[in-house]
Each structure stands twice: as C-alpha cells, then as structure tokens.
C-alpha positions, 0 to 999 in steps of 0.5 A, a space after each residue: 749805492 750811492 755814497 758820499 765822500 765824509 765832508 759831504 755825509 757831515 754837511 748834510 747831517 747838519 744840515 738836517 738837524 738845523 732844519 728839524 733844529 727849527 722845526 721843533 723851535 715852532 712846534 713848541 710853540 706852538 704846544 707851550 713845551 719844550 721839544 728837542 728834535 734830531 737826526 741821528 743817522 742818515 742812510 742812502 738805499 734802494 726801494 725794496 731795502 728801505 721798504 724793509 729797514 722802514 717796517 722794521 723786518 716786519 709789516 706795519 702800518 704808518 701814519 705817513 705825510 708827503 709831499 714833494 719839491 721840486 727846485 735846485 733837485 726834485 724829490 718825492 718826501 714821507 714823513 713816517 711815523 708808527 700809526 699808533 704813535 701818531 693819536 700821541 702826537 695829535 694830542 701834543 698838539 691839540 691837547 690832553 683834554 680832548 675827547 679820542 672819538 674827536 682827536 680821531 677826526 683832528 689826526 688828519 689835519 694835525 699830523 698833515 701840519 706835523 709833516 708839514 713845519 717839519 719837511 719844508 723846515 728841512 728843505 727850507 732849511 737846506 735850500 737858505 744855507 745852499 743860497 738856492 731856491 725849493 718850492 713845496 707841494 701841500 702835505 698830503 696824509 696815508 696810512 698804509 705800510 711803508 712799502 705802500 708810501 714809497 712805491 706811491 712816492 718811487 716813480 723812477 726813483 734810484 735811491 731814498 735818503 733815509 734820516 731818522 727822526 729822535 722826537 722828544 717831549 719830557 713824558 714822549 720819545 718818538 722815532 721817526 722816519 723822513 725818507 727822500 726819494 729820487 733819481 740819481 741826478 737830483 742826488 747828483 746835484 744834492 751833492 753838486 749845490 753842498 761840493 759848491 757850499 763847501 768851497 764857498 766856505 773854504 774861501 
C-alpha cells in the first residue's frame, strides 16, 4: 500500500489540521459555541480495507457528504459521521428548540453545509499552502454503509486516504472520518507538491 516518508506524513497531517482548524473557526462563528476539530491520524488503505476500517468491522449506516475536487490532483472526498449522530450535528447548526420532525427535514441541508465547510477548508488550505489550485463540485448528501459510499466514489481508485476527525464541543464529542479516494497518479501529484513545498521552506 502507498506510503509516505515521515516528513511527508507529518506535513500532510499539519496541513489537514490547519484546514479543519479554519473549519472549526467558521462553524464556531455560525453557532456561537466553541468547536474544536482536529486530525489525530491519517491512514492509506485500499477500498476493501478502508470499508472495513470505517465500518468498525460491522455494518452500520453513515451520513456522508461527498464532493469531487480537481486541479493539481483529482480526488473524490466524503465526510462521514455515524447516522445516529447526524441529528446531533444538525441540532447544533440550527438550534436546540427545533422540533424533531422539522429537524429531520433540515438534516440534508444542514449536513451538506457542514460537509461543505469542512471539505472546502481542508482542500482550500492545502491549495493555499502548496501554492496550487483546486476546484470543488457542489456537496452531495448520502445515507448508506461506508462501503456503499466508497464504491460510489471509487471509479479507478488505487488508494483511500482516511483522516480521523475529532469533533469536540462542550457537551458533544463525535468521531468522524474524511476519505480521499484517489488513483496512483493523483497520490504521486500530492507527494510532488508536498516535496516542492518542503524544498521551498528549506531554502
């Protein structure tokens, strides 16, 4: 499976942490409550192993928000939260006073907005720091197993880059995942841009 050097790995983790930090600031401003997002780990897996890892070894539905990004490299990306936690996130976005039936109706729109903020912050930060450009599609909302979501995105993918995201509020903590589905060429392009960035920093 695809591997990075230690410095490439650490740089990628730092880029994503900056990105989700920006997303946390934007979401905190929206809801008037401190939100902390962090990326404690990243892993490279094939489609099958990624599906198993994201499902926790079982079969459960997740709420997924997907986007396709193109530019310096091409990737399909999905942000996944356990389905049973998605309404908690929606309530965070729209307020606790909304009745459950209305909350359910607003779920798709609110989750799409959460996905749009987090995914575009990650990709936008990477593009800014690596001095390149990325364009993203509109977010799409899906409910299904992690395997179904990854198959939906897989196309001719060789590798899945999985970020674990800790989503922490005063009264709520949710573990989510972002999966970047890429072919070998896209991953090589990511590494080239990281190496070029590191060389520029070194000099």
